[in-house]
MDAnalysis code that builds the backbone (N, CA, C; Angstrom):
import MDAnalysis as mda
import numpy as np

u = mda.Universe.empty(627, n_residues=209, atom_resindex=np.repeat(np.arange(209), 3), trajectory=True)
u.add_TopologyAttr("name", ["N", "CA", "C"] * 209)
u.add_TopologyAttr("resid", np.arange(1, 210))
u.add_TopologyAttr("resname", ["PRO", "ARG", "ALA", "ARG", "PRO", "ARG", "ASP", "PRO", "ALA", "ARG", "LEU", "ALA", "ARG", "ASP", "ALA", "ALA", "PRO", "ARG", "ALA", "VAL", "THR", "ALA", "PHE", "GLU", "GLY", "ARG", "ALA", "ARG", "ALA", "ALA", "ALA", "THR", "PRO", "SER", "ALA", "PRO", "ALA", "PRO", "ALA", "SER", "GLY", "THR", "PRO", "LEU", "PRO", "PRO", "SER", "PRO", "PRO", "VAL", "ALA", "VAL", "GLY", "VAL", "THR", "PRO", "VAL", "GLN", "TRP", "ALA", "ALA", "THR", "ARG", "TYR", "VAL", "VAL", "VAL", "LEU", "GLY", "SER", "MET", "VAL", "ASN", "ARG", "SER", "GLY", "TYR", "ALA", "HIS", "ALA", "PRO", "LEU", "ALA", "GLY", "VAL", "LEU", "ARG", "SER", "GLU", "VAL", "VAL", "ARG", "ALA", "LEU", "SER", "GLY", "VAL", "ARG", "GLY", "VAL", "GLY", "VAL", "LEU", "GLY", "GLY", "ALA", "PRO", "SER", "PRO", "ALA", "GLU", "GLU", "ALA", "GLU", "ILE", "SER", "ARG", "ARG", "ARG", "ILE", "THR", "ARG", "PHE", "ARG", "LEU", "ASP", "GLY", "SER", "SER", "ARG", "THR", "VAL", "ARG", "PRO", "GLN", "PRO", "GLY", "ARG", "ASP", "VAL", "SER", "VAL", "ARG", "CYS", "GLU", "VAL", "SER", "LEU", "MET", "LEU", "LEU", "ASP", "ASP", "PRO", "GLY", "ALA", "ASN", "LEU", "ARG", "ALA", "ALA", "LEU", "ASN", "GLY", "ALA", "ALA", "THR", "ASP", "THR", "GLU", "PRO", "PRO", "ARG", "ALA", "GLY", "THR", "GLU", "ARG", "PRO", "GLN", "GLN", "GLU", "ARG", "ALA", "LEU", "ALA", "GLU", "ARG", "ALA", "LEU", "GLU", "GLY", "ALA", "VAL", "ARG", "THR", "ALA", "MET", "ASP", "GLY", "ALA", "SER", "ARG", "ALA", "ILE", "ALA", "GLN", "ARG", "ARG"])
u.atoms.positions = np.array([
    [-36.371, 1.159, 36.235],
    [-35.263, 1.444, 37.134],
    [-35.064, 2.918, 37.404],
    [-35.503, 3.818, 36.479],
    [-35.270, 5.243, 36.657],
    [-36.058, 5.816, 37.836],
    [-37.146, 5.120, 38.322],
    [-37.921, 5.614, 39.455],
    [-37.218, 5.356, 40.775],
    [-36.225, 4.474, 40.796],
    [-35.603, 4.061, 42.053],
    [-34.826, 5.174, 42.760],
    [-34.221, 6.173, 42.051],
    [-33.497, 7.204, 42.767],
    [-34.359, 7.981, 43.745],
    [-35.687, 7.960, 43.570],
    [-36.571, 8.644, 44.512],
    [-36.814, 7.834, 45.781],
    [-36.325, 6.560, 45.821],
    [-36.482, 5.711, 46.993],
    [-35.782, 6.389, 48.169],
    [-36.437, 6.520, 49.268],
    [-35.805, 7.220, 50.393],
    [-34.623, 6.495, 50.984],
    [-34.525, 5.198, 50.735],
    [-33.388, 4.460, 51.300],
    [-32.100, 4.926, 50.648],
    [-31.114, 5.257, 51.424],
    [-29.859, 5.801, 50.885],
    [-29.135, 4.833, 49.975],
    [-29.113, 3.565, 50.347],
    [-28.418, 2.578, 49.523],
    [-29.056, 2.479, 48.157],
    [-30.366, 2.531, 48.122],
    [-31.051, 2.465, 46.826],
    [-30.734, 3.690, 46.002],
    [-30.671, 4.868, 46.650],
    [-30.358, 6.095, 45.905],
    [-28.949, 6.034, 45.300],
    [-28.022, 5.460, 46.045],
    [-26.643, 5.376, 45.552],
    [-26.485, 4.351, 44.440],
    [-27.180, 3.227, 44.563],
    [-26.989, 2.144, 43.604],
    [-27.761, 2.349, 42.329],
    [-28.892, 3.029, 42.391],
    [-29.756, 3.128, 41.210],
    [-29.071, 3.807, 40.025],
    [-28.372, 4.966, 40.186],
    [-27.721, 5.579, 39.007],
    [-26.699, 4.669, 38.355],
    [-25.941, 3.906, 39.182],
    [-24.953, 3.001, 38.596],
    [-25.623, 1.895, 37.793],
    [-26.755, 1.411, 38.281],
    [-27.469, 0.358, 37.559],
    [-28.009, 0.873, 36.238],
    [-28.548, 2.113, 36.245],
    [-29.060, 2.689, 34.994],
    [-27.944, 2.863, 33.987],
    [-26.780, 3.377, 34.444],
    [-25.645, 3.584, 33.529],
    [-25.173, 2.271, 32.927],
    [-25.047, 1.237, 33.739],
    [-24.601, -0.060, 33.225],
    [-25.600, -0.631, 32.244],
    [-26.897, -0.486, 32.540],
    [-27.928, -1.020, 31.654],
    [-27.892, -0.333, 30.299],
    [-27.777, 1.021, 30.313],
    [-27.748, 1.757, 29.042],
    [-26.487, 1.442, 28.262],
    [-25.362, 1.234, 28.949],
    [-24.136, 0.883, 28.244],
    [-24.257, -0.445, 27.537],
    [-24.871, -1.445, 28.195],
    [-25.066, -2.744, 27.544],
    [-25.999, -2.625, 26.358],
    [-27.008, -1.762, 26.478],
    [-27.961, -1.589, 25.370],
    [-27.272, -0.971, 24.167],
    [-26.403, 0.034, 24.388],
    [-25.696, 0.653, 23.260],
    [-24.760, -0.336, 22.594],
    [-24.066, -1.126, 23.391],
    [-23.138, -2.113, 22.826],
    [-23.877, -3.137, 21.991],
    [-25.061, -3.538, 22.448],
    [-25.821, -4.534, 21.688],
    [-26.334, -3.961, 20.389],
    [-26.597, -2.625, 20.367],
    [-27.147, -2.009, 19.148],
    [-26.078, -1.669, 18.134],
    [-24.811, -1.669, 18.536],
    [-23.733, -1.315, 17.610],
    [-23.261, -2.544, 16.868],
    [-23.376, -2.530, 15.493],
    [-22.946, -3.710, 14.736],
    [-21.439, -3.838, 14.755],
    [-20.970, -5.023, 14.938],
    [-19.530, -5.263, 14.915],
    [-19.107, -5.691, 13.520],
    [-17.838, -5.377, 13.180],
    [-17.322, -5.747, 11.859],
    [-17.218, -7.256, 11.774],
    [-17.672, -7.829, 10.660],
    [-17.600, -9.279, 10.551],
    [-16.165, -9.753, 10.472],
    [-15.890, -10.831, 11.105],
    [-14.542, -11.408, 11.046],
    [-14.326, -12.019, 9.676],
    [-13.108, -11.902, 9.125],
    [-12.858, -12.487, 7.820],
    [-13.052, -13.997, 7.857],
    [-13.634, -14.503, 6.800],
    [-13.837, -15.948, 6.728],
    [-12.502, -16.659, 6.687],
    [-12.493, -17.866, 7.226],
    [-11.262, -18.639, 7.248],
    [-10.772, -18.892, 5.833],
    [-9.510, -18.578, 5.609],
    [-8.935, -18.803, 4.283],
    [-9.107, -17.632, 3.335],
    [-9.854, -16.563, 3.756],
    [-10.035, -15.410, 2.886],
    [-8.754, -14.597, 2.858],
    [-8.174, -14.337, 1.659],
    [-6.914, -13.594, 1.614],
    [-7.127, -12.144, 2.014],
    [-6.177, -11.574, 2.730],
    [-6.232, -10.169, 3.089],
    [-5.875, -9.329, 1.874],
    [-6.383, -8.066, 1.800],
    [-6.012, -7.206, 0.670],
    [-4.524, -6.931, 0.684],
    [-3.914, -6.764, -0.493],
    [-2.468, -6.531, -0.533],
    [-2.105, -5.210, 0.104],
    [-0.931, -5.144, 0.700],
    [-0.430, -3.893, 1.252],
    [-0.020, -2.974, 0.117],
    [-0.194, -1.654, 0.300],
    [0.218, -0.736, -0.761],
    [1.724, -0.770, -0.936],
    [2.214, -0.523, -2.169],
    [3.653, -0.533, -2.380],
    [4.333, 0.562, -1.573],
    [5.539, 0.292, -1.106],
    [6.295, 1.267, -0.338],
    [7.073, 2.139, -1.304],
    [6.785, 3.436, -1.276],
    [7.459, 4.348, -2.185],
    [8.787, 4.792, -1.577],
    [9.763, 5.044, -2.429],
    [11.046, 5.565, -1.975],
    [10.873, 7.045, -1.697],
    [11.142, 7.462, -0.467],
    [10.955, 8.858, -0.095],
    [12.191, 9.692, -0.377],
    [11.978, 11.003, -0.417],
    [13.073, 11.946, -0.611],
    [13.708, 12.216, 0.744],
    [15.008, 12.007, 0.857],
    [15.713, 12.234, 2.119],
    [16.129, 13.700, 2.217],
    [16.308, 14.217, 3.435],
    [16.728, 15.614, 3.599],
    [18.053, 15.887, 2.889],
    [18.155, 17.073, 2.317],
    [19.358, 17.456, 1.582],
    [20.502, 17.712, 2.564],
    [21.653, 17.117, 2.275],
    [22.872, 17.377, 3.046],
    [23.581, 18.555, 2.376],
    [23.285, 19.746, 2.846],
    [23.706, 20.946, 2.113],
    [25.216, 21.071, 1.967],
    [25.960, 20.662, 2.972],
    [27.414, 20.833, 2.904],
    [28.040, 20.028, 1.771],
    [27.392, 18.924, 1.378],
    [27.942, 18.060, 0.326],
    [27.216, 18.241, -1.002],
    [26.343, 19.235, -1.108],
    [25.485, 19.376, -2.289],
    [26.003, 20.450, -3.240],
    [26.205, 20.054, -4.489],
    [26.597, 21.007, -5.543],
    [25.438, 21.312, -6.482],
    [24.511, 20.354, -6.600],
    [23.368, 20.524, -7.485],
    [22.107, 20.088, -6.746],
    [21.018, 20.780, -6.994],
    [19.718, 20.392, -6.463],
    [18.807, 20.061, -7.634],
    [18.128, 18.931, -7.540],
    [17.147, 18.540, -8.548],
    [15.765, 18.544, -7.896],
    [14.887, 19.369, -8.420],
    [13.507, 19.447, -7.937],
    [12.663, 18.489, -8.772],
    [11.946, 17.601, -8.120],
    [11.084, 16.681, -8.857],
    [9.857, 17.416, -9.363],
    [9.642, 17.340, -10.676],
    [8.457, 17.931, -11.279],
    [7.360, 16.890, -11.437],
    [6.627, 16.964, -12.527],
    [5.533, 16.012, -12.751],
    [6.088, 14.651, -13.141],
    [5.507, 13.607, -12.588],
    [5.854, 12.227, -12.905],
    [4.541, 11.516, -13.226],
    [4.276, 11.297, -14.504],
    [2.942, 10.848, -14.917],
    [3.024, 9.655, -15.866],
    [1.959, 8.901, -15.880],
    [1.812, 7.788, -16.811],
    [0.993, 8.270, -18.005],
    [1.645, 8.464, -19.130],
    [0.965, 8.930, -20.344],
    [0.776, 7.808, -21.360],
    [0.978, 6.600, -20.938],
    [0.965, 5.477, -21.876],
    [-0.445, 5.026, -22.255],
    [-1.424, 5.358, -21.427],
    [-2.772, 4.842, -21.652],
    [-3.006, 3.478, -21.035],
    [-1.954, 2.884, -20.476],
    [-2.093, 1.595, -19.803],
    [-2.634, 1.851, -18.401],
    [-3.779, 1.275, -18.104],
    [-4.471, 1.571, -16.848],
    [-3.901, 0.749, -15.701],
    [-2.992, 1.359, -14.960],
    [-2.456, 0.725, -13.745],
    [-1.963, 1.857, -12.860],
    [-2.753, 2.211, -11.847],
    [-2.512, 3.407, -11.043],
    [-1.118, 3.489, -10.421],
    [-0.520, 2.389, -9.931],
    [0.782, 2.521, -9.258],
    [1.939, 2.955, -10.154],
    [1.770, 2.978, -11.468],
    [2.910, 3.240, -12.345],
    [3.516, 4.621, -12.121],
    [2.697, 5.629, -11.874],
    [3.248, 6.968, -11.644],
    [4.118, 6.972, -10.388],
    [3.690, 6.255, -9.352],
    [4.495, 6.162, -8.135],
    [5.783, 5.399, -8.355],
    [5.727, 4.337, -9.166],
    [6.945, 3.579, -9.489],
    [7.934, 4.475, -10.228],
    [7.427, 5.260, -11.172],
    [8.284, 6.171, -11.931],
    [8.989, 7.143, -10.990],
    [8.235, 7.750, -10.093],
    [8.814, 8.731, -9.173],
    [9.836, 8.067, -8.244],
    [9.476, 6.912, -7.689],
    [10.372, 6.241, -6.756],
    [11.696, 5.868, -7.398],
    [11.645, 5.375, -8.640],
    [12.884, 4.976, -9.305],
    [13.738, 6.174, -9.677],
    [13.117, 7.300, -10.022],
    [13.874, 8.524, -10.297],
    [14.579, 8.984, -9.022],
    [13.868, 8.975, -7.896],
    [14.474, 9.369, -6.619],
    [15.631, 8.440, -6.275],
    [15.403, 7.125, -6.467],
    [16.460, 6.160, -6.148],
    [17.711, 6.424, -6.985],
    [17.525, 6.704, -8.276],
    [18.679, 6.946, -9.144],
    [19.396, 8.242, -8.774],
    [18.642, 9.302, -8.511],
    [19.265, 10.583, -8.166],
    [20.006, 10.502, -6.837],
    [19.489, 9.696, -5.925],
    [20.124, 9.580, -4.616],
    [21.505, 8.947, -4.702],
    [21.772, 8.261, -5.793],
    [23.078, 7.637, -5.973],
    [24.074, 8.507, -6.712],
    [23.686, 9.723, -7.088],
    [24.591, 10.625, -7.811],
    [25.288, 11.546, -6.814],
    [26.590, 11.507, -6.800],
    [27.348, 12.300, -5.830],
    [27.123, 13.792, -6.057],
    [26.940, 14.506, -4.956],
    [26.804, 15.958, -5.025],
    [25.421, 16.457, -5.361],
    [24.452, 15.537, -5.513],
    [23.093, 15.924, -5.895],
    [22.159, 15.785, -4.707],
    [21.400, 16.837, -4.422],
    [20.329, 16.800, -3.444],
    [18.995, 16.801, -4.166],
    [18.031, 16.110, -3.624],
    [16.728, 15.961, -4.281],
    [15.651, 16.621, -3.429],
    [14.828, 17.443, -4.067],
    [13.678, 18.053, -3.414],
    [12.406, 17.488, -4.037],
    [11.458, 17.121, -3.191],
    [10.227, 16.501, -3.689],
    [9.256, 17.465, -4.318],
    [9.485, 18.759, -4.186],
    [8.615, 19.773, -4.773],
    [9.324, 21.108, -4.746],
    [8.564, 22.181, -4.983],
    [9.157, 23.522, -5.010],
    [9.878, 23.807, -3.694],
    [11.051, 24.428, -3.743],
    [11.813, 24.682, -2.520],
    [11.053, 25.582, -1.548],
    [11.202, 25.297, -0.268],
    [10.651, 26.154, 0.772],
    [11.522, 27.416, 0.873],
    [11.046, 28.451, 1.581],
    [11.898, 29.639, 1.756],
    [13.255, 29.322, 2.370],
    [13.281, 28.405, 3.341],
    [14.559, 28.034, 3.955],
    [15.472, 27.347, 2.937],
    [14.891, 26.461, 2.115],
    [15.687, 25.782, 1.082],
    [16.162, 26.771, 0.032],
    [15.313, 27.714, -0.335],
    [15.719, 28.753, -1.290],
    [16.911, 29.534, -0.741],
    [16.879, 29.828, 0.551],
    [17.968, 30.576, 1.161],
    [19.272, 29.786, 1.115],
    [19.206, 28.475, 1.389],
    [20.413, 27.642, 1.335],
    [20.963, 27.575, -0.089],
    [20.077, 27.396, -1.048],
    [20.506, 27.312, -2.450],
    [21.193, 28.601, -2.878],
    [20.608, 29.729, -2.487],
    [21.174, 31.026, -2.853],
    [22.493, 31.276, -2.127],
    [22.533, 30.998, -0.834],
    [23.738, 31.273, -0.044],
    [24.915, 30.439, -0.509],
    [24.648, 29.181, -0.864],
    [25.714, 28.280, -1.283],
    [25.941, 28.289, -2.794],
    [25.153, 29.075, -3.503],
    [25.266, 29.187, -4.973],
    [25.187, 27.815, -5.639],
    [24.178, 27.067, -5.247],
    [23.963, 25.721, -5.778],
    [23.178, 25.810, -7.078],
    [23.610, 25.075, -8.084],
    [22.890, 25.012, -9.352],
    [21.641, 24.156, -9.184],
    [20.535, 24.643, -9.732],
    [19.251, 23.978, -9.510],
    [18.628, 23.556, -10.832],
    [18.042, 22.342, -10.817],
    [17.351, 21.807, -11.989],
    [15.959, 21.314, -11.588],
    [15.145, 21.075, -12.594],
    [13.880, 20.368, -12.384],
    [13.861, 19.170, -13.321],
    [13.287, 18.066, -12.832],
    [13.217, 16.845, -13.630],
    [11.762, 16.421, -13.763],
    [11.269, 16.427, -15.002],
    [9.919, 15.945, -15.301],
    [10.026, 14.591, -15.977],
    [9.067, 13.706, -15.709],
    [9.128, 12.371, -16.301],
    [7.768, 11.860, -16.717],
    [7.774, 10.975, -17.691],
    [6.531, 10.326, -18.115],
    [6.844, 8.947, -18.679],
    [5.923, 8.022, -18.454],
    [6.007, 6.723, -19.113],
    [5.219, 6.841, -20.412],
    [5.931, 6.776, -21.527],
    [5.301, 6.982, -22.840],
    [4.598, 5.731, -23.329],
    [5.222, 4.586, -23.077],
    [4.702, 3.315, -23.598],
    [4.735, 2.266, -22.501],
    [3.614, 1.608, -22.289],
    [3.544, 0.412, -21.451],
    [2.676, -0.563, -22.238],
    [3.319, -1.566, -22.849],
    [2.601, -2.379, -23.827],
    [2.868, -3.870, -23.621],
    [1.841, -4.633, -23.282],
    [1.998, -6.092, -23.254],
    [2.357, -6.609, -24.640],
    [3.242, -7.617, -24.666],
    [3.709, -8.171, -25.928],
    [2.986, -9.482, -26.228],
    [2.733, -9.754, -27.510],
    [2.089, -11.024, -27.855],
    [3.049, -12.192, -27.658],
    [2.490, -13.378, -27.534],
    [3.308, -14.582, -27.389],
    [2.835, -15.440, -26.239],
    [3.390, -16.633, -26.164],
    [2.998, -17.552, -25.099],
    [3.457, -17.038, -23.737],
    [4.721, -16.563, -23.661],
    [5.202, -15.984, -22.412],
    [4.500, -14.649, -22.164],
    [4.497, -14.248, -20.892],
    [3.924, -12.952, -20.519],
    [5.051, -11.927, -20.565],
    [4.845, -10.857, -21.313],
    [5.918, -9.902, -21.550],
    [5.332, -8.496, -21.667],
    [6.015, -7.522, -21.076],
    [5.577, -6.126, -21.131],
    [6.780, -5.238, -21.424],
    [6.614, -4.318, -22.361],
    [7.665, -3.362, -22.706],
    [7.272, -1.968, -22.214],
    [8.243, -1.264, -21.635],
    [8.016, 0.094, -21.149],
    [9.055, 1.038, -21.749],
    [8.605, 2.241, -22.067],
    [9.494, 3.300, -22.528],
    [9.201, 4.554, -21.716],
    [10.256, 5.223, -21.256],
    [10.085, 6.431, -20.454],
    [10.862, 7.584, -21.067],
    [10.403, 8.782, -20.745],
    [11.067, 10.002, -21.189],
    [11.214, 10.922, -19.987],
    [12.443, 11.371, -19.726],
    [12.727, 12.286, -18.630],
    [13.355, 13.550, -19.198],
    [12.925, 14.692, -18.710],
    [13.460, 15.968, -19.180],
    [14.109, 16.711, -18.021],
    [15.413, 16.981, -18.166],
    [16.156, 17.750, -17.178],
    [16.136, 19.208, -17.619],
    [15.577, 20.068, -16.779],
    [15.367, 21.469, -17.125],
    [16.089, 22.377, -16.144],
    [16.550, 23.538, -16.631],
    [17.033, 24.554, -15.719],
    [15.871, 25.022, -14.854],
    [16.167, 25.364, -13.604],
    [15.108, 25.818, -12.704],
    [15.666, 26.949, -11.831],
    [15.086, 28.125, -11.927],
    [13.972, 28.509, -12.810],
    [14.453, 28.716, -14.247],
    [13.534, 28.931, -15.135],
    [13.861, 29.154, -16.539],
    [13.312, 28.111, -17.466],
    [13.300, 26.860, -17.047],
    [12.730, 25.753, -17.809],
    [13.400, 25.527, -19.158],
    [14.654, 25.953, -19.296],
    [15.387, 25.624, -20.514],
    [15.801, 24.157, -20.455],
    [15.642, 23.446, -21.564],
    [15.948, 22.027, -21.604],
    [17.454, 21.808, -21.514],
    [17.882, 21.066, -20.504],
    [19.291, 20.712, -20.363],
    [19.577, 19.375, -21.031],
    [18.699, 18.396, -20.861],
    [18.914, 17.083, -21.467],
    [17.597, 16.321, -21.519],
    [17.457, 15.501, -22.575],
    [16.340, 14.558, -22.685],
    [16.896, 13.165, -22.435],
    [16.362, 12.504, -21.430],
    [16.858, 11.186, -21.034],
    [15.775, 10.158, -21.334],
    [16.068, 9.231, -22.231],
    [15.083, 8.223, -22.634],
    [15.577, 6.828, -22.268],
    [14.649, 5.979, -21.923],
    [15.007, 4.616, -21.576],
    [13.889, 3.648, -21.895],
    [14.236, 2.394, -22.107],
    [13.254, 1.358, -22.415],
    [13.712, 0.041, -21.810],
    [12.762, -0.791, -21.472],
    [13.072, -2.114, -20.940],
    [11.875, -3.020, -21.151],
    [12.149, -4.316, -21.265],
    [11.100, -5.327, -21.404],
    [11.318, -6.384, -20.337],
    [10.230, -6.774, -19.676],
    [10.312, -7.833, -18.667],
    [9.423, -8.980, -19.120],
    [9.962, -10.195, -19.041],
    [9.262, -11.382, -19.564],
    [9.394, -12.532, -18.578],
    [8.344, -13.313, -18.463],
    [8.413, -14.537, -17.668],
    [7.329, -15.494, -18.146],
    [7.459, -16.794, -17.874],
    [6.429, -17.756, -18.270],
    [5.125, -17.485, -17.519],
    [4.012, -17.934, -18.049],
    [2.742, -17.784, -17.323],
    [2.807, -18.469, -15.974],
    [2.213, -17.845, -14.971],
    [2.181, -18.409, -13.627],
    [0.881, -19.166, -13.420],
    [0.992, -20.357, -12.892],
    [-0.201, -21.145, -12.609],
    [-1.040, -20.433, -11.548],
    [-2.326, -20.346, -11.799],
    [-3.239, -19.736, -10.844],
    [-3.274, -18.226, -10.887],
    [-2.554, -17.594, -11.810],
    [-2.548, -16.131, -11.930],
    [-3.075, -15.737, -13.301],
    [-4.066, -14.868, -13.315],
    [-4.606, -14.411, -14.588],
    [-3.574, -13.556, -15.313],
    [-3.587, -13.652, -16.628],
    [-2.564, -12.959, -17.422],
    [-2.553, -11.440, -17.191],
    [-3.713, -10.751, -17.158],
    [-3.661, -9.296, -16.913],
    [-3.005, -8.941, -15.584],
    [-3.245, -9.738, -14.556],
    [-2.626, -9.475, -13.257],
    [-1.115, -9.640, -13.342],
    [-0.665, -10.672, -14.027],
    [0.773, -10.887, -14.175],
    [1.390, -9.774, -15.014],
    [0.668, -9.307, -16.025],
    [1.175, -8.220, -16.863],
    [1.357, -6.937, -16.062],
    [0.457, -6.671, -15.134],
    [0.599, -5.455, -14.325],
    [1.860, -5.497, -13.461],
    [2.141, -6.674, -12.886],
    [3.367, -6.811, -12.094],
    [4.604, -6.640, -12.975],
    [4.570, -7.206, -14.172],
    [5.702, -7.067, -15.096],
    [5.847, -5.628, -15.572],
    [4.721, -4.912, -15.721],
    [4.788, -3.509, -16.147],
    [5.570, -2.683, -15.132],
    [5.361, -2.942, -13.849],
    [6.103, -2.213, -12.825],
    [7.598, -2.511, -12.905],
    [7.931, -3.778, -13.091],
    [9.350, -4.144, -13.172],
    [9.999, -3.600, -14.432],
    [9.285, -3.652, -15.547],
    [9.837, -3.109, -16.781],
    [10.022, -1.595, -16.686],
    [9.093, -0.927, -16.010],
    [9.224, 0.518, -15.830],
    [10.443, 0.851, -14.982],
    [10.685, 0.072, -13.942],
    [11.885, 0.279, -13.125],
    [13.145, 0.172, -13.989],
    [13.189, -0.850, -14.849],
    [14.352, -1.018, -15.722],
    [14.493, 0.118, -16.713],
    [13.377, 0.607, -17.251],
    [13.425, 1.705, -18.214],
    [13.944, 2.980, -17.563],
    [13.529, 3.235, -16.319],
    [14.016, 4.426, -15.621],
    [15.511, 4.307, -15.350],
    [15.950, 3.141, -14.924],
    [17.393, 2.959, -14.676],
    [18.189, 3.216, -15.951],
    [17.698, 2.750, -17.070],
    [18.388, 2.985, -18.341],
    [18.443, 4.469, -18.665],
    [17.303, 5.147, -18.487],
    [17.246, 6.579, -18.787],
    [18.181, 7.374, -17.882],
    [18.256, 6.981, -16.604],
    [19.030, 7.749, -15.640],
    [20.528, 7.465, -15.704],
    [20.938, 6.553, -16.576],
    [22.372, 6.269, -16.729],
    [23.150, 7.529, -17.086],
    [22.528, 8.411, -17.875],
    [23.231, 9.624, -18.302],
    [22.921, 10.839, -17.454],
    [22.231, 10.656, -16.335],
    [21.793, 11.797, -15.529],
    [22.963, 12.561, -14.921],
    [23.927, 11.842, -14.340],
    [25.034, 12.534, -13.677],
    [25.827, 13.365, -14.679],
    [26.034, 12.835, -15.863],
    [26.766, 13.568, -16.893],
    [25.997, 14.808, -17.325],
    [24.667, 14.677, -17.504],
    [23.847, 15.800, -17.918],
    [23.788, 16.884, -16.854],
    [23.746, 16.480, -15.581],
    [23.670, 17.443, -14.491],
    [24.973, 18.227, -14.376],
    [26.103, 17.536, -14.509],
    [27.407, 18.165, -14.323],
    [27.904, 18.893, -15.563],
    [27.211, 18.755, -16.681],
    [27.646, 19.366, -17.932],
    [27.674, 20.895, -17.781],
    [28.722, 21.513, -18.285],
    [28.829, 22.980, -18.208],
    [27.776, 23.633, -19.082],
    [27.362, 24.820, -18.640],
    [26.362, 25.581, -19.405],
    [27.010, 26.122, -20.667],
])
């Protein structure tokens, strides 16, 4: 077909490039492998958990700022989402404390200026899950223990150590392997442990120096 553009007939000259382009386009489409369609009945991969985000600080109503520090799983229990669960539950608890603004990391220059201008007291909160341990027995049960440290920021002087623990238990689920069920319970137990630890957060934050 590429020889046709030399045809002296005008119609052939006009039509030949369009025919070549269409032919090459079909050839490229045929050579490109398409993604296989999922087999009927094949379950889709689970959606990632939705983390609780840090909302913008309402400076006019803020007396204290808490900067989130490291939030890590130190338990040795291998389940990647636990660090995110720890952080999300800490944010959720702090968001319910009156007069507290939460920053997800080190303050920006603009945030530093607001903190300084309004003379807002600033803290940092570091957290870790110390223990995540499946319990023996017929029922499926997991115990979690967390440790949170409220620190002056800057300065890193310890203001308060907040500890919490919780256990979540349920009967075995038909069709679910025990390790999978334990991982789900570990997340729920960790949420409960953080809530327990954060019960004293407002008091620790407002405590006079």
